[in-house]
VOPAGU-2260 file (C-alpha; in pm, 1 decimal, decimal comma):
REM VOPAGU-2260
SITE   aa  ch    i         X         Y         Z
SITE  MET   A    0    2601,0     443,9    -655,6
SITE  LEU   A    1    2603,7     520,4   -1027,7
SITE  LEU   A    2    2718,2     875,1    -955,1
SITE  LEU   A    3    3011,6     750,0    -753,4
SITE  LEU   A    4    3112,7     505,3   -1023,5
SITE  ALA   A    5    3090,7     781,1   -1283,9
SITE  ALA   A    6    3324,5     991,5   -1068,2
SITE  GLY   A    7    3567,2     701,9   -1033,0
SITE  GLN   A    8    3488,7     641,5    -663,3
SITE  GLU   A    9    3395,5     313,7    -502,4
SITE  PRO   A   10    3071,3     328,7    -299,5
SITE  SER   A   11    3094,8     241,9      67,3
SITE  ALA   A   12    2928,2     -68,9     207,7
SITE  LEU   A   13    2656,5     145,5     366,7
SITE  GLN   A   14    2589,1     330,9      42,5
SITE  THR   A   15    2566,4       3,0    -147,0
SITE  PHE   A   16    2322,5    -137,7     108,6
SITE  LEU   A   17    2105,0     175,3     107,3
SITE  GLN   A   18    2101,5     181,4    -272,3
SITE  GLN   A   19    1981,6    -177,4    -287,0
SITE  VAL   A   20    1712,3    -100,3     -29,4
SITE  ILE   A   21    1589,6     188,2    -245,7
SITE  ASN   A   22    1588,4     -35,9    -552,4
SITE  GLY   A   23    1406,9    -309,8    -362,9
SITE  VAL   A   24    1136,3     -79,9    -227,0
SITE  VAL   A   25    1065,1      66,0    -572,1
SITE  THR   A   26    1052,9    -275,3    -739,3
SITE  GLY   A   27     856,9    -423,8    -449,5
SITE  SER   A   28     591,6    -153,7    -470,7
SITE  LEU   A   29     529,0    -254,5    -833,2
SITE  PHE   A   30     499,7    -620,6    -732,8
SITE  ALA   A   31     260,7    -518,9    -454,8
SITE  LEU   A   32      38,3    -328,7    -697,2
SITE  ILE   A   33      11,0    -634,4    -922,7
SITE  ALA   A   34     -27,0    -868,4    -624,3
SITE  LEU   A   35    -334,7    -678,8    -504,4
SITE  GLY   A   36    -525,6    -805,6    -807,3
SITE  TYR   A   37    -439,3   -1167,3    -727,4
SITE  SER   A   38    -519,4   -1122,6    -360,7
SITE  MET   A   39    -853,6    -944,9    -405,2
SITE  VAL   A   40    -991,5   -1198,3    -653,3
SITE  TYR   A   41    -878,4   -1494,3    -443,2
SITE  GLY   A   42   -1019,1   -1336,0    -128,3
SITE  ILE   A   43   -1363,4   -1300,5    -289,5
SITE  ILE   A   44   -1405,9   -1619,7    -497,6
SITE  GLU   A   45   -1094,7   -1826,2    -411,5
SITE  LEU   A   46    -975,6   -1821,6    -773,6
SITE  ILE   A   47    -608,3   -1792,5    -866,6
SITE  ASN   A   48    -639,0   -1570,6   -1172,8
SITE  PHE   A   49    -333,3   -1682,6   -1369,1
SITE  ALA   A   50    -425,0   -1440,6   -1649,0
SITE  HIS   A   51    -361,0   -1139,0   -1425,6
SITE  GLY   A   52       8,4   -1113,2   -1514,3
SITE  ASP   A   53     -68,2   -1121,5   -1886,2
SITE  LEU   A   54    -336,8    -857,6   -1837,2
SITE  PHE   A   55     -57,5    -643,4   -1692,3
SITE  MET   A   56     145,7    -716,5   -2007,2
SITE  LEU   A   57    -133,9    -600,2   -2237,3
SITE  GLY   A   58    -155,5    -276,7   -2040,0
SITE  SER   A   59     213,9    -217,4   -2111,5
SITE  PHE   A   60     159,2    -275,4   -2483,1
SITE  LEU   A   61    -126,6     -26,0   -2484,3
SITE  ALA   A   62      95,6     226,1   -2303,6
SITE  LEU   A   63     366,5     186,9   -2568,4
SITE  THR   A   64     107,9     225,8   -2845,0
SITE  LEU   A   65     -18,5     549,6   -2691,6
SITE  VAL   A   66     334,7     683,3   -2643,0
SITE  GLY   A   67     401,9     625,6   -3012,1
SITE  ALA   A   68      67,9     766,3   -3126,9
SITE  LEU   A   69      93,0    1080,3   -2911,3
SITE  GLY   A   70     462,6    1140,6   -2970,8
SITE  LEU   A   71     543,0    1160,9   -2600,5
SITE  ALA   A   72     906,7    1059,0   -2651,3
SITE  GLY   A   73    1005,0    1414,2   -2745,2
SITE  ALA   A   74     742,4    1609,6   -2550,5
SITE  GLY   A   75     806,1    1894,7   -2308,8
SITE  LEU   A   76     759,8    1886,3   -1932,0
SITE  LEU   A   77     390,4    1978,3   -1915,4
SITE  ALA   A   78     302,0    1750,4   -2205,9
SITE  THR   A   79     495,3    1465,2   -2043,6
SITE  VAL   A   80     317,0    1506,5   -1709,5
SITE  ALA   A   81     -22,1    1524,0   -1880,5
SITE  GLY   A   82      75,8    1227,2   -2097,6
SITE  VAL   A   83     171,4    1009,2   -1800,9
SITE  VAL   A   84    -158,0    1088,0   -1625,2
SITE  PHE   A   85    -341,8    1007,0   -1948,3
SITE  LEU   A   86    -150,4     678,9   -1987,8
SITE  VAL   A   87    -233,4     567,4   -1633,7
SITE  PHE   A   88    -601,8     653,7   -1678,2
SITE  VAL   A   89    -645,3     489,6   -2018,8
SITE  CYS   A   90    -444,9     174,5   -1938,8
SITE  ALA   A   91    -620,8     131,2   -1604,2
SITE  THR   A   92    -959,4     168,5   -1775,6
SITE  PHE   A   93    -861,3     -74,3   -2052,6
SITE  CYS   A   94    -736,6    -342,7   -1811,9
SITE  ALA   A   95   -1037,3    -294,7   -1582,5
SITE  ALA   A   96   -1280,6    -340,7   -1873,7
SITE  LEU   A   97   -1090,4    -642,4   -2006,8
SITE  ASN   A   98   -1074,3    -805,2   -1664,4
SITE  TRP   A   99   -1447,2    -749,2   -1609,3
SITE  SER   A  100   -1523,3    -896,8   -1951,9
SITE  VAL   A  101   -1319,8   -1209,5   -1876,6
SITE  ASP   A  102   -1506,3   -1256,3   -1549,8
SITE  ARG   A  103   -1843,7   -1204,1   -1718,4
SITE  LEU   A  104   -1775,8   -1433,5   -2014,2
SITE  VAL   A  105   -1545,6   -1700,8   -1868,0
SITE  TYR   A  106   -1544,6   -1715,6   -1488,0
SITE  ARG   A  107   -1903,5   -1626,6   -1403,1
SITE  PRO   A  108   -2058,5   -1923,9   -1590,4
SITE  LEU   A  109   -1820,6   -2147,9   -1391,9
SITE  ARG   A  110   -1896,5   -1990,5   -1054,5
SITE  ASN   A  111   -2060,2   -2306,4    -916,5
SITE  ALA   A  112   -1843,1   -2553,3   -1106,9
SITE  PRO   A  113   -1566,9   -2757,7    -938,6
SITE  LYS   A  114   -1268,1   -2538,3    -848,9
SITE  LEU   A  115   -1049,1   -2701,1   -1112,9
SITE  ALA   A  116   -1268,1   -2573,9   -1400,2
SITE  PRO   A  117   -1219,4   -2198,2   -1345,0
SITE  LEU   A  118    -852,4   -2259,5   -1260,9
SITE  VAL   A  119    -788,3   -2429,0   -1596,1
SITE  SER   A  120    -993,1   -2158,2   -1766,8
SITE  ALA   A  121    -768,2   -1892,4   -1610,8
SITE  ILE   A  122    -463,2   -2068,3   -1757,0
SITE  GLY   A  123    -637,3   -2071,6   -2095,0
SITE  VAL   A  124    -712,6   -1698,7   -2074,3
SITE  SER   A  125    -345,7   -1641,6   -1990,9
SITE  PHE   A  126    -238,0   -1809,9   -2316,2
SITE  VAL   A  127    -497,0   -1610,8   -2511,9
SITE  PHE   A  128    -361,3   -1285,2   -2368,3
SITE  GLN   A  129      -4,0   -1387,6   -2449,3
SITE  ASN   A  130     -97,0   -1450,1   -2811,4
SITE  ILE   A  131    -276,7   -1116,0   -2830,3
SITE  GLY   A  132      46,4    -957,2   -2706,9
SITE  LEU   A  133     243,5   -1146,9   -2971,7
SITE  PHE   A  134      15,1   -1019,6   -3249,2
SITE  TRP   A  135      21,5    -669,8   -3096,8
SITE  GLY   A  136     401,1    -675,4   -3116,7
SITE  ALA   A  137     367,4    -685,7   -3495,3
SITE  ALA   A  138     196,0    -345,1   -3504,2
SITE  PRO   A  139     341,0    -136,4   -3793,7
SITE  MET   A  140     457,7     146,7   -3566,6
SITE  GLU   A  141     801,8     290,4   -3508,9
SITE  VAL   A  142     785,0     220,7   -3134,1
SITE  PHE   A  143     727,9    -148,5   -3216,4
SITE  GLY   A  144    1026,8    -155,5   -3449,1
SITE  GLY   A  145     800,4    -146,3   -3752,7
SITE  GLY   A  146     641,7    -476,8   -3648,1
SITE  GLY   A  147     920,0    -683,8   -3804,6
SITE  ALA   A  148    1004,2    -881,2   -3487,4
SITE  PRO   A  149     681,5    -932,9   -3290,0
SITE  ALA   A  150     839,0   -1173,9   -3037,6
SITE  ALA   A  151    1132,5    -944,7   -2953,7
SITE  ASN   A  152    1134,7    -717,7   -2650,2
SITE  LYS   A  153    1034,4    -357,1   -2717,7
SITE  ASP   A  154    1218,7     -47,2   -2599,3
SITE  PHE   A  155     986,8     181,2   -2404,7
SITE  PRO   A  156    1090,5     547,5   -2448,9
SITE  ASN   A  157    1247,4     701,1   -2138,4
SITE  ILE   A  158    1008,6     996,0   -2130,1
SITE  LEU   A  159    1071,4    1076,5   -1760,8
SITE  GLY   A  160    1449,7    1095,8   -1789,0
SITE  ASN   A  161    1711,0     987,3   -1534,3
SITE  ARG   A  162    1750,9    1298,5   -1324,7
SITE  ASN   A  163    1887,6    1205,5    -982,6
SITE  LEU   A  164    1711,4    1345,7    -675,0
SITE  ALA   A  165    1913,9    1182,0    -397,3
SITE  PRO   A  166    2214,4    1330,9    -216,4
SITE  GLY   A  167    2515,5    1149,0     -79,6
SITE  GLY   A  168    2601,4     947,6    -388,3
SITE  LEU   A  169    2275,3     750,0    -388,2
SITE  TRP   A  170    2064,1     708,2    -698,7
SITE  PHE   A  171    1692,0     794,7    -672,7
SITE  THR   A  172    1549,6     922,4    -999,6
SITE  VAL   A  173    1232,5    1099,3   -1105,8
SITE  LYS   A  174    1108,8     762,7   -1230,5
SITE  ASP   A  175    1151,9     612,6    -882,8
SITE  LEU   A  176     963,8     904,7    -729,4
SITE  VAL   A  177     675,4     870,1    -974,1
SITE  VAL   A  178     651,5     494,1    -911,0
SITE  LEU   A  179     646,8     530,5    -533,4
SITE  SER   A  180     410,0     828,8    -533,1
SITE  VAL   A  181     150,1     665,1    -754,6
SITE  THR   A  182     169,8     317,0    -600,9
SITE  VAL   A  183     146,6     442,2    -242,2
SITE  SER   A  184    -145,9     669,0    -334,7
SITE  LEU   A  185    -332,3     382,7    -502,8
SITE  MET   A  186    -269,2     143,9    -212,5
SITE  VAL   A  187    -391,3     395,5      43,6
SITE  ALA   A  188    -697,5     476,2    -169,8
SITE  LEU   A  189    -777,7     104,6    -203,2
SITE  HIS   A  190    -744,4      48,7     171,2
SITE  LEU   A  191    -978,4     340,0     247,7
SITE  PHE   A  192   -1222,3     225,0     -19,2
SITE  VAL   A  193   -1246,3    -129,4     117,0
SITE  LYS   A  194   -1271,2     -15,3     477,7
SITE  HIS   A  195   -1511,5     277,7     453,4
SITE  THR   A  196   -1734,9     250,4     145,9
SITE  ARG   A  197   -2054,7      54,2     105,2
SITE  LEU   A  198   -1915,5    -150,2    -182,1
SITE  GLY   A  199   -1597,8    -216,1      15,6
SITE  LYS   A  200   -1801,8    -350,0     306,5
SITE  ALA   A  201   -1997,7    -566,5      62,4
SITE  MET   A  202   -1666,7    -703,6     -68,1
SITE  ARG   A  203   -1556,0    -794,4     282,6
SITE  ALA   A  204   -1892,0    -958,3     355,3
SITE  THR   A  205   -1878,9   -1158,2      32,4
SITE  ALA   A  206   -1524,0   -1269,5     106,3
SITE  GLN   A  207   -1625,0   -1385,8     452,7
SITE  ASN   A  208   -1935,5   -1581,4     349,1
SITE  ARG   A  209   -2085,1   -1552,6       1,6
SITE  THR   A  210   -2410,1   -1731,2      88,2
SITE  ALA   A  211   -2473,9   -1518,8     396,9
SITE  ALA   A  212   -2399,8   -1205,1     194,8
SITE  GLN   A  213   -2666,9   -1306,3     -57,8
SITE  PHE   A  214   -2918,0   -1358,2     223,0
SITE  MET   A  215   -2840,1   -1007,3     345,7
SITE  GLY   A  216   -2936,8    -862,5       7,8
SITE  ILE   A  217   -2588,9    -816,6    -139,7
SITE  ASP   A  218   -2563,7    -860,9    -516,9
SITE  VAL   A  219   -2271,5   -1103,4    -509,9
SITE  ASN   A  220   -2215,6   -1103,1    -886,2
SITE  ARG   A  221   -2197,7    -722,7    -885,4
SITE  VAL   A  222   -1944,6    -732,3    -602,1
SITE  ILE   A  223   -1730,5    -991,6    -779,2
SITE  GLY   A  224   -1745,4    -791,2   -1100,6
SITE  ALA   A  225   -1634,7    -478,5    -913,7
SITE  THR   A  226   -1344,7    -674,8    -765,8
SITE  PHE   A  227   -1225,5    -771,4   -1112,1
SITE  VAL   A  228   -1262,3    -409,1   -1226,5
SITE  ILE   A  229   -1050,7    -277,6    -938,1
SITE  GLY   A  230    -788,8    -550,9    -973,2
SITE  GLY   A  231    -765,3    -486,9   -1347,1
SITE  ALA   A  232    -733,6    -111,8   -1296,3
SITE  LEU   A  233    -445,3    -164,7   -1054,0
SITE  ALA   A  234    -274,1    -394,3   -1305,7
SITE  GLY   A  235    -319,0    -129,5   -1574,9
SITE  ALA   A  236    -167,6     141,5   -1357,4
SITE  ALA   A  237     119,0     -92,3   -1264,0
SITE  SER   A  238     183,7    -165,4   -1632,5
SITE  VAL   A  239     241,9     204,2   -1706,5
SITE  LEU   A  240     466,3     253,6   -1403,8
SITE  TYR   A  241     667,2     -59,8   -1483,2
SITE  SER   A  242     714,2      45,3   -1845,6
SITE  LEU   A  243     824,9     395,4   -1747,9
SITE  HIS   A  244    1066,8     255,2   -1491,4
SITE  VAL   A  245    1219,9     -43,8   -1670,9
SITE  ASN   A  246    1192,1      90,0   -2029,0
SITE  THR   A  247    1165,8    -261,6   -2175,3
SITE  ILE   A  248     851,0    -466,4   -2235,9
SITE  GLY   A  249     772,3    -795,6   -2407,6
SITE  TYR   A  250     480,7   -1030,3   -2463,4
SITE  GLN   A  251     619,6   -1278,5   -2206,5
SITE  MET   A  252     681,0   -1021,6   -1933,9
SITE  GLY   A  253     352,9   -1106,0   -1764,6
SITE  TYR   A  254     470,2   -1454,3   -1668,4
SITE  GLN   A  255     773,8   -1360,5   -1461,3
SITE  ASN   A  256     627,2   -1046,4   -1307,0
SITE  GLY   A  257     297,8   -1221,7   -1244,2
SITE  LEU   A  258     481,6   -1509,1   -1076,7
SITE  TYR   A  259     666,4   -1273,3    -842,8
SITE  ALA   A  260     345,2   -1082,3    -771,2
SITE  PHE   A  261     153,5   -1403,1    -697,8
SITE  THR   A  262     438,7   -1514,9    -472,2
SITE  ALA   A  263     412,7   -1180,6    -292,5
SITE  ALA   A  264      38,5   -1233,1    -241,7
SITE  VAL   A  265      96,4   -1583,4     -98,6
SITE  LEU   A  266     385,6   -1465,9     117,5
SITE  GLY   A  267     184,1   -1182,1     267,6
SITE  GLY   A  268    -131,5   -1390,6     302,9
SITE  ILE   A  269    -342,7   -1427,3      -9,2
SITE  GLY   A  270    -674,7   -1254,0      35,7
SITE  SER   A  271    -519,7    -985,3     257,1
SITE  ILE   A  272    -466,1    -640,0     105,0
SITE  PRO   A  273    -202,2    -531,6     360,6
SITE  GLY   A  274     -43,7    -874,7     318,7
SITE  ALA   A  275      -9,0    -826,3     -57,6
SITE  VAL   A  276     166,5    -493,6       1,3
SITE  LEU   A  277     399,3    -641,4     263,7
SITE  GLY   A  278     470,7    -944,5      45,6
SITE  GLY   A  279     554,8    -725,4    -252,2
SITE  LEU   A  280     801,0    -519,6     -50,1
SITE  VAL   A  281     963,2    -833,7      93,6
SITE  ILE   A  282    1004,1    -987,8    -253,5
SITE  GLY   A  283    1145,7    -662,3    -391,7
SITE  LEU   A  284    1399,8    -630,3    -109,5
SITE  VAL   A  285    1502,7    -996,7    -126,6
SITE  ARG   A  286    1557,7    -971,7    -503,1
SITE  SER   A  287    1757,0    -650,0    -477,0
SITE  LEU   A  288    1973,1    -745,2    -179,6
SITE  GLY   A  289    2012,1   -1101,7    -304,5
SITE  SER   A  290    2134,8    -978,9    -640,8
SITE  GLN   A  291    2398,1    -765,4    -468,9
SITE  TYR   A  292    2520,9   -1002,6    -199,0
SITE  VAL   A  293    2437,9   -1352,9    -325,2
SITE  GLY   A  294    2441,1   -1322,6    -703,3
SITE  GLU   A  295    2185,0   -1259,9    -974,8
SITE  LYS   A  296    2164,1   -1625,2   -1075,7
SITE  TRP   A  297    2058,6   -1724,4    -723,7
SITE  VAL   A  298    1788,1   -1460,4    -677,5
SITE  SER   A  299    1486,5   -1669,0    -782,0
SITE  ALA   A  300    1600,7   -1965,1    -572,6
SITE  LEU   A  301    1650,9   -1734,2    -273,3
SITE  VAL   A  302    1303,7   -1580,3    -309,5
SITE  PHE   A  303    1127,1   -1914,9    -318,8
SITE  ALA   A  304    1344,8   -2063,9     -44,7
SITE  ILE   A  305    1238,2   -1781,5     186,5
SITE  LEU   A  306     876,4   -1832,7      77,9
SITE  ILE   A  307     893,7   -2203,9     165,3
SITE  VAL   A  308    1053,0   -2138,0     505,0
SITE  ILE   A  309     790,0   -1878,1     598,1
SITE  LEU   A  310     498,9   -2096,0     482,9
SITE  VAL   A  311     632,3   -2394,1     678,7
SITE  PHE   A  312     599,3   -2195,8    1003,3
SITE  ARG   A  313     304,6   -1979,9     895,4
SITE  PRO   A  314     102,1   -2154,7     621,6
SITE  THR   A  315    -143,6   -1864,4     585,8
SITE  GLY   A  316     130,9   -1611,3     511,2
SITE  LEU   A  317     266,8   -1321,3     712,2
SITE  MET   A  318     -69,9   -1146,4     752,4
SITE  GLY   A  319    -315,7   -1418,0     648,0
SITE  SER   A  320    -603,8   -1522,4     868,1
SITE  ARG   A  321    -620,0   -1865,5    1026,3
SITE  ALA   A  322    -984,8   -1920,4     929,4
SITE  LYS   A  323   -1085,3   -2270,9     823,2
SITE  GLU   A  324   -1104,7   -2331,4     450,4
SITE  LYS   A  325   -1454,5   -2290,5     304,5
SITE  VAL   A  326   -1595,5   -2598,9     131,6
C-alpha cells in the first residue's frame, strides 16, 4: 500500500484488505508470543502474572542498550544478522533469569497463600519493573538520548531496514519476515517441547493436578520454575522482535502490550498454548482491520467488545477446556 501511495496510485479495496491482514498477522504473532507467558503460568499455578508485560519492557531496554554498546545501527549485513541472533539470545536469557528469580523470591513463598496474595504481589512486581525501566531510561548513552529524558519514548535503530519483499503493491518488509519466522519457530518448538519431552509432560501433569503430580514423584517447584523460565524467555525474544519492528520503546510499553497479550490469552482460553496463539492472531487482526475500517480511536473498544461477546457464549475461551475450577 505504501508503494502505491508513493507512486501516486490509490490502492484497491482488495489490496487494502490484504495489507491489513498482513499487518494484523505480524502484530498478532507478537501478542501471541507474549500471551504464551501469561497462559503457561496460569495453566500451572493459576496466577495472573501482571508483571509479565513489564518484563517484556525490560527486555526491550536491554536490547536497546546492546544495540548502542555494539554499534549495530551502522553494521553490515553479516554483523546485523549475528547481532540480531545475539540480541534474541541475551534478552531471552535475561528475561528468563529475571522471571525465575521473581518466582523464587516472591511467588514461591506465597504458593499456599490465598490467591489474592500472589495476585497483589504480581501487581507490586509490575510497578517495581516499571520503575527499573524509568531509571534505565536515564542511562548516559546516545541511544537513550544521553539520559536527559528518562520518561520519554526511545527511538530503536532500524537496523533491519525497510526493504519490501511483497509483489503487487503490498508491503511486507524484512522486519515482518524476521518477526514471523522467529515467532512461528518458537511457537512450534514450544508445542513440541510440551508434547514430547519429559519436562513438558511433567508440566501438563502439574497443570492438571498438582497434588497428584507430587504423589507421582514430580518435583512441582522445579516444574513451576521451568515454566517461569520458558515464559520469560519468550517475553525476551518478543521484546527484541517488537523493538526491531516498531522502532519505538518506552518504560510504559509493557502495560498496553501486556494488556493486549493477556486479552489474547483469555480470548483463546487461558492455560491453552494453542489458544494463546489463536487469541493473539485474532487480537492482531481485529486491531488492524478495525483501525482501517472503523477508526483508530475505536480499536480498543472493538477488541474488548468482541472479547465480551465471545466469553458470554464460551466463558472458557475459544480453545479453553470446560474442566471444573480447582479449589
